C-alpha positions as CSV (number, residue, x, y, z in Angstrom):
1,X,0.0,0.0,0.0
2,X,1.3,3.4,-1.0
3,X,0.7,6.2,1.6
4,X,0.4,9.8,0.7
5,X,0.3,12.6,3.2
6,X,-0.4,16.3,2.7
7,X,1.3,18.7,5.2
8,X,0.6,22.4,4.8
9,X,3.2,24.6,6.6
10,X,4.1,28.1,5.8
11,X,2.2,28.0,2.4
12,X,4.1,24.9,1.3
13,X,2.5,21.6,0.5
14,X,4.8,18.6,1.1
15,X,3.7,15.5,-0.7
16,X,5.0,12.3,0.8
17,X,4.8,9.2,-1.4
18,X,7.6,6.8,-0.5
19,X,9.8,9.9,-0.4
20,X,9.6,13.7,0.0
21,X,8.3,16.0,-2.7
22,X,7.3,19.6,-2.1
23,X,5.7,22.5,-3.9
24,X,4.1,25.8,-3.0
25,X,0.4,26.1,-2.9
26,X,0.5,28.7,-5.7
27,X,2.4,26.2,-7.8
28,X,-0.2,23.6,-7.2
29,X,-2.9,25.9,-8.4
30,X,-1.0,26.7,-11.6
31,X,-0.6,23.0,-12.3
32,X,-4.3,22.2,-11.6
33,X,-5.4,25.0,-13.9
34,X,-3.3,23.6,-16.7
35,X,-4.8,20.2,-16.1
36,X,-8.3,21.6,-16.3
37,X,-7.5,23.4,-19.5
38,X,-6.2,20.1,-21.0
39,X,-9.3,18.3,-19.9
40,X,-11.5,20.9,-21.6
41,X,-9.5,20.7,-24.9
42,X,-9.7,16.9,-24.8
43,X,-13.5,17.1,-24.8
44,X,-13.7,19.2,-28.0
45,X,-15.6,17.4,-30.7
46,X,-12.9,17.6,-33.3
47,X,-10.3,16.3,-30.8
48,X,-12.5,13.2,-30.5
49,X,-12.6,13.0,-34.3
50,X,-8.8,13.1,-34.5
51,X,-8.7,10.0,-32.3
52,X,-10.8,8.2,-34.8
53,X,-8.8,9.6,-37.7
54,X,-5.5,8.4,-36.2
55,X,-7.0,5.0,-35.4
56,X,-8.2,4.5,-38.9
57,X,-5.0,5.7,-40.3
58,X,-2.8,3.4,-38.3
59,X,-5.2,0.5,-39.0
60,X,-4.9,1.2,-42.7
61,X,-8.6,2.0,-43.1
62,X,-8.1,5.1,-45.3
63,X,-8.6,8.8,-44.7
64,X,-6.6,11.9,-45.5
65,X,-2.9,12.1,-44.7
66,X,-2.2,13.3,-41.2
67,X,0.4,16.0,-40.2
68,X,2.5,16.3,-37.1
69,X,5.2,18.9,-36.3
70,X,7.9,18.1,-33.6
71,X,8.9,21.4,-32.0
72,X,11.2,20.3,-29.2
73,X,14.4,20.8,-31.2
74,X,13.6,24.5,-31.8
75,X,15.8,26.7,-29.6
76,X,14.3,30.0,-30.7
77,X,14.0,32.5,-27.8
78,X,10.4,33.1,-26.8
79,X,9.0,30.2,-28.7
80,X,8.1,28.1,-25.7
81,X,6.4,29.6,-22.6
82,X,8.5,29.9,-19.5
83,X,7.7,27.8,-16.5
84,X,6.3,29.9,-13.6
85,X,6.8,27.3,-10.9
86,X,10.0,27.2,-8.9
87,X,10.4,23.8,-7.2
88,X,11.7,21.0,-9.4
89,X,8.7,18.7,-9.0
90,X,6.2,21.5,-9.7
91,X,8.2,22.6,-12.8
92,X,8.3,19.1,-14.1
93,X,4.5,18.8,-13.9
94,X,3.9,22.3,-15.3
95,X,6.3,21.7,-18.2
96,X,4.7,18.3,-19.0
97,X,1.2,19.7,-19.1
98,X,2.1,22.9,-21.0
99,X,4.0,21.1,-23.7
100,X,1.3,18.6,-24.2
101,X,-0.9,21.4,-25.4
102,X,1.8,23.4,-27.2
103,X,1.0,22.0,-30.7
104,X,-2.7,22.7,-30.3
105,X,-2.1,26.3,-29.3
106,X,0.9,27.3,-31.5
107,X,1.1,25.0,-34.5
108,X,-2.4,23.6,-35.3
109,X,-1.3,20.2,-36.5
110,X,-3.0,16.8,-36.0
111,X,-1.6,16.2,-32.5
112,X,-4.2,14.8,-30.1
113,X,-4.9,15.9,-26.6
114,X,-6.6,13.4,-24.3
115,X,-7.6,13.6,-20.7
116,X,-4.4,11.8,-19.6
117,X,-1.2,12.5,-17.9
118,X,1.7,10.0,-18.7
119,X,4.3,8.8,-16.2
120,X,7.1,6.7,-17.6
121,X,8.6,3.7,-16.1
122,X,12.3,4.3,-15.4
123,X,14.5,1.6,-17.0
124,X,17.6,1.6,-19.1
125,X,20.1,-0.5,-20.9
126,X,23.8,0.4,-21.2
127,X,25.1,-1.4,-24.3
128,X,28.3,-3.5,-23.7
129,X,28.3,-1.9,-20.2
130,X,30.3,1.0,-21.8
131,X,29.4,4.7,-21.3
132,X,29.5,6.9,-24.4
133,X,32.4,9.3,-24.6
134,X,31.7,12.4,-26.6
135,X,33.5,15.7,-27.0
136,X,31.0,18.5,-27.7
137,X,31.8,21.2,-30.3
138,X,29.3,23.9,-31.4
139,X,25.7,23.5,-30.6
140,X,24.6,20.1,-31.8
141,X,28.0,19.0,-33.0
142,X,30.1,16.4,-31.2
143,X,33.0,14.0,-31.7
144,X,32.9,10.4,-30.5
145,X,35.9,9.4,-28.5
146,X,36.2,5.6,-29.3
147,X,36.4,3.3,-26.4
148,X,37.8,0.6,-28.7
149,X,38.9,0.8,-32.3
150,X,38.7,-2.9,-33.5
151,X,37.4,-6.3,-32.5
152,X,40.6,-8.2,-32.4
153,X,40.2,-8.6,-28.6
154,X,36.7,-10.0,-28.2
155,X,36.8,-9.6,-24.5
156,X,35.4,-6.1,-25.0
157,X,32.1,-7.8,-26.1
158,X,30.5,-7.9,-22.7
159,X,26.8,-8.2,-21.6
160,X,25.0,-4.9,-21.4
161,X,24.0,-3.5,-18.0
162,X,20.3,-3.0,-17.3
163,X,18.5,-0.9,-14.6
164,X,14.9,-1.0,-13.5
165,X,13.6,1.6,-11.1
166,X,10.0,0.8,-10.4
167,X,10.0,2.4,-7.0
168,X,10.8,6.0,-8.2
169,X,8.6,5.6,-11.2
170,X,5.7,4.9,-8.9
171,X,6.7,7.7,-6.6
172,X,6.4,10.2,-9.4
173,X,3.0,8.6,-10.5
174,X,1.7,9.1,-7.0
175,X,2.8,12.8,-6.9
176,X,1.0,13.4,-10.2
177,X,-2.1,11.4,-9.0
178,X,-2.3,13.4,-5.8
179,X,-1.9,16.7,-7.6
180,X,-4.1,16.3,-10.7
181,X,-5.6,12.8,-10.5
182,X,-9.1,14.1,-9.8
183,X,-8.9,16.0,-13.1
184,X,-6.9,13.8,-15.5
185,X,-6.3,10.1,-15.9
186,X,-2.8,9.6,-14.5
187,X,-1.3,6.5,-16.1
188,X,2.0,4.7,-16.7
189,X,3.4,4.9,-20.2
190,X,6.5,3.7,-22.0
191,X,6.3,5.3,-25.5
192,X,7.6,3.1,-28.2
193,X,10.8,1.3,-27.0
194,X,13.6,2.0,-29.4
195,X,16.5,-0.2,-30.5
196,X,19.3,1.3,-32.7
197,X,22.1,-1.4,-32.7
198,X,24.4,0.4,-35.1
199,X,24.1,3.6,-33.2
200,X,25.2,1.7,-30.0
201,X,28.3,0.5,-31.9
202,X,29.2,3.8,-33.5
203,X,28.9,5.5,-30.1
204,X,31.6,3.2,-28.8
205,X,34.0,2.6,-31.6
206,X,33.3,5.4,-34.2
207,X,31.8,5.0,-37.7
208,X,35.0,4.4,-39.7
209,X,36.1,1.7,-37.2
210,X,32.7,0.0,-37.5
211,X,32.9,-0.1,-41.3
212,X,36.4,-1.5,-41.1
213,X,35.5,-4.1,-38.5
214,X,32.9,-5.6,-40.9
215,X,35.7,-6.2,-43.4
216,X,38.7,-6.9,-41.2
217,X,37.0,-9.1,-38.5
218,X,33.7,-10.3,-39.9
219,X,33.2,-13.2,-37.4
220,X,33.9,-10.9,-34.5
221,X,31.5,-8.3,-35.8
222,X,28.8,-11.0,-36.0
223,X,29.6,-11.8,-32.3
224,X,29.1,-8.1,-31.5
225,X,25.8,-7.9,-33.2
226,X,24.7,-11.1,-31.6
227,X,25.6,-9.9,-28.1
228,X,23.7,-6.6,-28.5
229,X,20.6,-8.1,-30.1
230,X,20.4,-10.8,-27.5
231,X,20.8,-8.1,-24.7
232,X,17.9,-6.1,-26.0
233,X,15.7,-9.2,-26.1
234,X,16.8,-10.1,-22.6
235,X,16.0,-6.5,-21.5
236,X,12.4,-6.8,-23.0
237,X,12.0,-10.1,-21.1
238,X,13.0,-8.4,-17.9
239,X,10.5,-5.6,-18.5
240,X,7.8,-8.2,-18.9
241,X,8.9,-10.2,-15.8
242,X,8.8,-7.0,-13.7
243,X,5.4,-5.8,-15.0
244,X,6.9,-2.8,-16.7
245,X,5.2,-3.3,-20.0
246,X,2.3,-0.9,-20.7
247,X,0.0,-0.9,-23.7
248,X,0.9,1.9,-26.1
249,X,-2.0,1.8,-28.6
250,X,-3.6,5.1,-27.6
251,X,-2.2,8.6,-27.4
252,X,1.3,7.3,-26.9
253,X,4.2,8.7,-28.8
254,X,5.6,6.4,-31.6
255,X,9.1,7.3,-32.8
256,X,9.7,9.2,-34.9
257,X,7.1,11.8,-34.3
258,X,3.9,9.8,-34.7
259,X,1.0,8.5,-32.5
260,X,0.1,5.0,-31.5
261,X,-3.7,4.9,-31.8
262,X,-4.7,1.5,-33.2
263,X,-7.1,-1.4,-32.7
264,X,-4.5,-3.8,-34.0
265,X,-2.8,-4.0,-30.6
266,X,-4.5,-4.9,-27.2
267,X,-5.7,-2.3,-24.7
268,X,-3.9,-4.2,-22.0
269,X,-0.4,-5.4,-22.7
270,X,2.0,-7.6,-20.6
271,X,4.4,-8.6,-23.4
272,X,6.5,-6.6,-25.9
273,X,4.8,-8.5,-28.8
274,X,1.6,-6.6,-27.9
275,X,3.2,-3.1,-28.3
276,X,4.7,-0.6,-30.8
277,X,8.5,-0.5,-31.1
278,X,11.0,1.5,-33.1
279,X,14.3,0.8,-34.8
280,X,16.7,2.6,-37.2
281,X,20.1,2.2,-38.6
282,X,21.2,5.7,-39.8
283,X,24.9,4.8,-39.3
284,X,24.9,2.2,-42.2
285,X,24.1,4.7,-44.9
286,X,27.6,4.0,-46.3
287,X,27.2,0.2,-46.3
288,X,26.3,-1.8,-49.4
289,X,23.0,-3.7,-49.7
290,X,24.8,-7.0,-49.5
291,X,26.8,-6.1,-46.4
292,X,23.7,-4.7,-44.7
293,X,21.8,-7.9,-45.4
294,X,24.7,-10.0,-44.1
295,X,25.9,-8.1,-41.0
296,X,23.0,-5.9,-39.9
297,X,19.6,-7.0,-41.0
298,X,19.5,-10.5,-39.4
299,X,20.0,-9.0,-35.9
300,X,17.6,-6.2,-36.6
301,X,14.9,-8.6,-37.6
302,X,15.4,-10.7,-34.6
303,X,14.8,-7.7,-32.3
304,X,12.0,-6.4,-34.5
305,X,10.1,-9.6,-34.2
306,X,9.7,-8.9,-30.5
307,X,7.3,-6.0,-31.3
308,X,3.6,-6.2,-32.3
309,X,4.0,-3.2,-34.7
310,X,7.2,-1.5,-35.8
311,X,8.1,2.0,-36.8
312,X,11.4,2.0,-38.7
313,X,13.9,4.6,-39.8
314,X,15.0,8.2,-39.3
315,X,17.2,10.1,-41.8
316,X,18.7,7.1,-43.7
317,X,17.4,6.5,-47.3
318,X,15.5,3.3,-46.7
319,X,15.1,2.6,-50.4
320,X,18.7,1.4,-50.5
321,X,17.9,-1.6,-48.3
322,X,14.2,-2.1,-49.0
323,X,14.2,-5.0,-51.5
324,X,16.8,-7.3,-49.9
325,X,16.1,-6.5,-46.3
326,X,13.6,-4.1,-44.8
327,X,10.6,-5.4,-46.9
328,X,11.0,-8.7,-45.0
329,X,10.0,-7.1,-41.7
330,X,6.6,-8.7,-41.2
331,X,5.3,-6.3,-38.6
332,X,6.5,-3.1,-40.3
333,X,3.7,-0.5,-40.0
334,X,5.5,2.8,-40.6
335,X,8.7,3.5,-42.5
336,X,10.5,6.8,-42.6
337,X,10.8,8.5,-46.0
338,X,13.5,11.0,-45.2
339,X,14.7,14.0,-47.4
340,X,17.4,11.7,-48.7
341,X,15.0,8.9,-49.7
342,X,13.9,8.0,-53.3
343,X,10.2,9.0,-52.8
344,X,8.9,7.7,-56.1
345,X,10.5,4.3,-55.6
346,X,9.2,3.9,-52.1
347,X,5.8,5.1,-53.2
348,X,5.6,2.2,-55.7
349,X,6.8,-0.3,-53.1
350,X,4.3,0.8,-50.4
351,X,1.3,1.3,-52.7
352,X,-1.7,-0.8,-51.3
353,X,0.7,-2.3,-48.7
354,X,0.4,-2.7,-44.9
355,X,3.2,-0.1,-44.3
356,X,2.6,3.6,-43.9
357,X,4.6,6.1,-46.0
358,X,5.9,8.2,-43.1
359,X,7.3,11.2,-44.8
360,X,9.8,13.6,-43.2
361,X,9.8,16.8,-45.3
362,X,13.1,18.7,-45.5
363,X,13.5,20.9,-42.4
364,X,15.3,23.5,-44.4
365,X,12.1,25.2,-45.6
366,X,11.0,26.0,-42.0
367,X,14.4,26.2,-40.3
368,X,16.5,28.2,-42.8
369,X,15.9,31.9,-43.7
370,X,13.7,34.6,-42.3
371,X,10.6,33.6,-44.3
372,X,9.0,30.4,-45.6
373,X,9.5,30.1,-49.3
374,X,5.9,29.1,-49.9
375,X,6.3,28.4,-53.6
376,X,9.2,26.0,-53.3
377,X,7.7,24.4,-50.2
378,X,4.5,23.7,-52.0
379,X,6.4,22.0,-54.8
380,X,8.2,19.9,-52.2
381,X,4.9,18.8,-50.7
382,X,3.2,18.2,-54.0
383,X,6.1,15.9,-55.0
384,X,5.4,13.8,-52.0
385,X,1.6,13.7,-52.5
386,X,2.1,12.5,-56.1
387,X,4.8,9.9,-55.1
388,X,2.7,8.5,-52.4
389,X,-0.6,8.1,-54.3
390,X,-2.1,4.8,-53.3
391,X,-0.2,4.7,-50.0
392,X,-1.3,5.4,-46.5
393,X,0.6,8.7,-45.9
394,X,1.5,10.9,-42.9
395,X,3.9,13.9,-42.6
396,X,6.2,14.4,-39.6
397,X,8.2,17.6,-39.5
398,X,11.4,17.0,-37.5
399,X,14.9,18.5,-36.9
400,X,13.9,22.2,-37.2
401,X,16.3,24.1,-34.9
402,X,15.9,27.8,-35.7
403,X,13.0,30.0,-36.9
404,X,15.1,33.1,-37.4
405,X,12.5,35.2,-35.5
406,X,9.6,34.1,-37.6
407,X,7.7,32.0,-35.0
408,X,4.7,31.5,-37.3
409,X,6.6,29.4,-39.9
410,X,5.6,26.0,-38.3
411,X,1.9,26.8,-38.3
412,X,2.1,28.1,-41.9
413,X,3.9,25.0,-43.1
414,X,1.2,22.8,-41.6
415,X,-1.5,25.0,-43.3
416,X,0.2,24.6,-46.7
417,X,0.4,20.8,-46.3
418,X,-3.3,20.7,-45.6
419,X,-4.1,23.0,-48.5
420,X,-2.2,20.7,-50.9
421,X,-3.8,17.6,-49.5
422,X,-7.1,19.2,-50.3
423,X,-5.9,20.1,-53.8
424,X,-4.3,16.8,-54.8
425,X,-5.2,13.9,-52.5
């Protein structure tokens, strides 16, 4: 039994739930007002219609293409509202609630607001039990400091370390429940678990060294991939055993920048095979189709088979590996069509298929320059709409970092996409 006590002293509320959390009463009121606002928005008729639209979309039942814009990478001053709360716990609650409504207020895309507040289970896996060593440069840039440069000494291929913190996860849930549980449905969540095996390797030996290892020590590279893929499967089994699997078929985030609404997965999940998952392999963009199929894909498929539905890909041009490899993923429901992808080829491959054409428009139109070049941007979107005819299509804007003072560009970009959908689709 979890005990929660409220102590009011000198205008401070101290919430005790297996530990001490505190917030001012005025902070609590700010948080509760945000929760009430979210509840009101979730009850809007068209918000309910969006739930149905996303469910039909993910279940391949037709409908217009949907549009999402991921704003969290934008570092523009004044774009996001500042938190008013001061204590760490209150600021976390305030930020989570405010950002859950940000797209609705500032962008107007097809994001969905439900009467829920999500609390994540805290768990992690440290590949090969090796921390990543990075040297930061300017802004987003960094250099990877390799921990090892080759696989001649296979003793470096060690089991990954795993951590599972149920206790603190439930503490945070209890704080949220006590603060806003009478307004919103506070529930545990896990998003869509992600596995990026080649990123794990590059982060520890560098990209050039990874490429050379496939050629110089092929057997040892297979050992490395075997270890990592087995570790993730073991990690999933541990999550199942500890009761840390949560259904993610509602308003749960699905990487990259999508939503999980579907009737093709159960409402109650206890196994990873009943959930959405995510994988990508951006780091193998310089690998041949044959090498990808030999050294990478067998291990990716082994992990992918653990999921009920799979979202795959980020910036890599997936058309390069489609025929020999990625088309063999039986549970593939979304595949990323990045700015570097052959749109027309993938449109032909995905036409009337069970895989969604998950288009990532070039971020340059929104992120570069003072103004949105509407003419060029329209051509960019029209090209996608024509290439994806006969496919189930969604747009996800990602990797926009600057707006150069024009804070309306994201909203206008979404409006143009919708206009061209009406014109062409």
